[in-house]
C-alpha positions in Angstrom: 0.1 0.0 0.0 1.3 3.5 -0.8 0.8 6.2 1.8 1.1 9.9 1.0 3.0 11.2 3.8 2.9 15.0 4.0 5.8 16.8 5.1 5.6 20.2 6.6 5.6 23.1 4.0 8.6 25.3 4.6 7.8 28.9 5.0 10.4 31.6 5.8 9.2 34.9 7.4 11.4 37.9 6.8 10.1 40.8 9.1 11.7 43.1 11.7 8.3 43.2 13.8 8.6 40.2 16.2 4.9 40.7 17.1 3.9 40.3 13.5 6.2 37.1 13.1 4.6 35.6 16.3 1.1 36.4 15.3 1.6 34.7 11.9 3.1 31.6 13.5 0.2 31.4 16.0 -2.3 31.9 13.2 -0.7 29.0 11.2 -1.0 26.7 14.2 -4.7 27.9 14.9 -5.6 27.1 11.3 -4.3 23.7 11.7 -1.7 24.1 8.9 1.1 21.9 8.4 4.0 24.5 8.2 7.4 24.6 9.3 8.1 28.3 9.9 11.6 30.1 10.2 12.2 33.6 10.5 14.8 36.2 10.0 14.6 39.9 11.5 16.1 41.8 8.3 16.7 41.8 4.7 20.6 41.1 5.0 20.0 38.1 7.3 17.4 36.7 4.8 19.9 36.8 2.2 22.7 35.4 4.3 20.2 32.4 5.5 19.2 31.6 2.0 22.8 31.6 0.7 24.0 29.5 3.5 21.2 26.9 3.0 22.5 26.8 -0.7 26.0 26.3 0.3 25.5 23.6 3.1 22.4 21.6 2.0 20.4 21.0 -1.2 17.4 22.7 -2.6 15.0 20.4 -0.7 15.8 22.4 2.5 15.2 25.8 0.9 11.9 27.5 1.9 9.0 26.7 -0.5 7.6 30.3 0.2 8.9 33.5 1.6 6.7 36.2 3.3 8.7 39.2 2.9 8.2 42.6 4.7 9.1 45.7 2.6 10.4 48.0 5.4 13.3 46.2 7.1 16.6 47.4 8.2 19.9 46.9 6.5 18.1 45.7 3.2 14.6 46.5 2.2 12.4 44.0 0.8 12.6 45.5 -2.5 16.3 44.9 -2.5 16.1 41.3 -1.2 13.3 40.4 -3.6 15.6 41.7 -6.6 18.6 39.7 -5.4 16.2 36.4 -4.9 14.8 36.8 -8.3 18.2 37.4 -10.0 19.7 34.2 -8.5 19.2 31.0 -10.5 18.2 28.8 -7.6 16.4 31.3 -5.3 14.4 32.7 -8.1 12.0 29.6 -8.2 10.8 30.3 -4.5 7.5 32.2 -4.5 7.8 35.4 -2.4 4.7 37.1 -1.2 5.0 40.6 0.1 3.4 41.0 3.4 3.3 44.8 4.2 1.4 47.5 5.8 1.7 49.7 2.6 -1.1 50.1 0.4 0.7 52.5 -2.1 0.2 51.7 -5.7 3.9 52.4 -6.3 4.8 49.8 -3.9 2.5 47.1 -5.3 3.7 47.9 -9.0 7.2 47.8 -8.1 6.9 44.3 -6.0 5.1 42.8 -9.0 7.8 44.2 -11.5 10.6 42.7 -9.3 8.8 39.2 -9.4 6.7 39.0 -6.3 4.1 36.1 -6.4 1.7 38.4 -4.6 1.2 41.4 -2.5 -0.8 40.9 0.8 -1.7 44.0 3.0 -1.2 43.3 6.6 -4.6 43.1 8.5 -5.2 45.3 11.4 -6.8 42.8 14.0 -5.9 39.4 15.2 -9.2 38.1 13.8 -8.5 39.5 10.2 -4.8 38.4 10.5 -5.7 34.8 11.4 -8.3 34.6 8.6 -5.8 35.9 6.1 -3.0 33.7 7.2 -5.4 30.6 7.3 -6.5 31.3 3.6 -2.9 32.1 2.4 -1.6 29.0 4.0 -4.5 26.7 2.7 -4.0 28.2 -0.9 -0.3 27.4 -0.8 -0.8 24.1 0.7 -3.7 22.9 -1.0 -4.2 24.7 -4.3 -0.5 25.4 -5.5 2.2 23.1 -6.7 5.7 24.1 -5.6 9.2 22.8 -6.0 10.2 20.5 -3.2 
């Protein structure tokens, strides 16, 4: 008999707001999503983390999805997105911009640089968990990603 063993979906959150990171993790758990979450607090750390995985592992340990804030120290989300999409290995990772911005210029620039989608951060915990549940289910249940 063949069994389909689901492995946790690998998500990397890049956000300098520790409360937003914690809330996102809690919402994934609350929504009973099988997600393995790692996080970094700035854009430079994100690039270093991804490059370290590339050096020491194979592509099966890279994140399958990145949630990227735009306004971070050391390297902005735009700078990081540009670097990811210029890298032959990393460009395959879907990147979701998760930002407080609603500015058209930010949304347009994110898509021009190769973002998979742009999500505005919700204001309440209920909205946050609802949105993270929908987002998680979409990427887990509807979309095929590289493993």
